[in-house]
N, C-alpha and C positions, 0 to 999 in steps of 0.2 A: 504494500500500500504506500502510495506517495504521501509524504509528510503533510501536505495541505489537506488531504482527505479526512484525516482523523478529526480535526475540529468540526468539520461539516457533518461527519457521522454523529458526533455528540450533539450537534445542533439539531439534526433530524430527530434524534431520540427525544430531546426535550420538547420539540414541536409536536411530535406524536403524543407525548404524555399530556401536554397542554391542550391539544385539540380534543383528546379523549375526555379529559376532565371537564372541558366546557360543554361537550356534547351531552354528558350525563349529569350536568348540573352541579357537580361538586366544586366547581370554580367559576368565577365570573371571567368572561373573556379578557377583559382589560387587565386582570390580575394574574391569570393562569400562567402565562409565559414569564411574566416579570418575576413572579414568586420562584419559579423553577430556576431562572437565571440568577436570582439572588443566592439561591442555595448551591448552585453548580455553575459558577461563572465560566464563560467561554472567552476565547480570544476575541478581540474587537471585531474582526471581519466575520467571525463565525456568529457573533451576537447579531450583527446586522443581517446576516443571511437568515438566521432563525426568525428574527422579527418580520422580515419580508415574507418568508415562506408561511409563517403563521397567519399573517394578515391576508395574504393572497389566497390561501386555502380556505379561510373562513369566508372571504368574499365570494369565492367561486364554488361553494358547496353544491348548489343546484346544478351548475354546469358539470361538475365532476360526477355527481350522482347520475345525471342523464347519460354521460359517457359510459359509466360503469354498467348501468342498466342495459344499454345498447350492446355492449361487448360481452356481458355475462349471459350468454345464450342459455335459456332454460333455467335461469336463476332469478328469483325475485330479490331485488336489492336489499329488502328488509330481512331476508334469510341469510345474507352474507354476514359473517361475524363482524361485530362493530369495529374491532381493532383493524380488521382487514379493510373495511370500508375507509377508515381514516388513513391507513397506509396508502391505499389506492388513490384517494383524493390528493394527498400530498404529492405523490409521484406524478400524477397526471398534471397537476398544476405546475410542478417543477419542469416537466417536459414541455409544457405549453408556454410558460412565462420566463424560463431561465435558459435561454438558448446557449449560454456559455457553459452550462454543465453538460458534459458528454452524455449521450443517451445510455451508454453502457454503465456509466456511474450511477445514474438515476435508477436503472433497473436493478443493478447489484445492491444498491443501498436499500431499496424497497424490499428486496428478497431477504436481505439480512435482518431488516426490522421485523419482517414476518416470522423468520426463524426464531428471533429473540423474544418477541412479544405475543406470538400467536401459536397455532398448532403446527405440527409437522407437515400437514398437507397444505397449509396456507401459502408457503413460499412458492409452490408450483402454481397454485391458483393465481396469486398476485403476478407471477411472471407471465402467465398466459394472457391475462387481461392487458397488462402493460405492453407486451409484445404485439398483441393485436392492435392496440392503439397506435403504436409506433409504425406498424406496417400500413395501417389505414391512413395515417396522416403523413406518410412518406418522410418520416424523420429517420434518416439512415442510421445504420449501426456500423458503418464502415470505419476505416482509420480516422482517428481524430474526432469521432463523435461519441 
């Protein structure tokens, strides 16, 4: 792993936790990420990345849910595990709004989040949904992406 990826991996974990907490009402959105960052400070660039990813994902929940529902053939979005939905939303938003992040990095990070925070089967499901989105949106996975 390249050194710059570790702070962003930590940032993604905190964003996942904050989004999950806000979705289930255990934290207010304006405080969720700030509280986690106060307990687990990140490098300045990673903090800015986390704040942007958190805000973008919250703003685009309906867009991400529609994309997931379209790609998860034969799956009702409400039957997808909550943590998997949050991981998918984050990754879809990052793929769509953060063009500087290589596609392979976004997919790998989402798979790793699923392995760490969800079930054994979740990583394959998350990978399948994201791979379908990448192919559908012609966001290449070649060198440098």
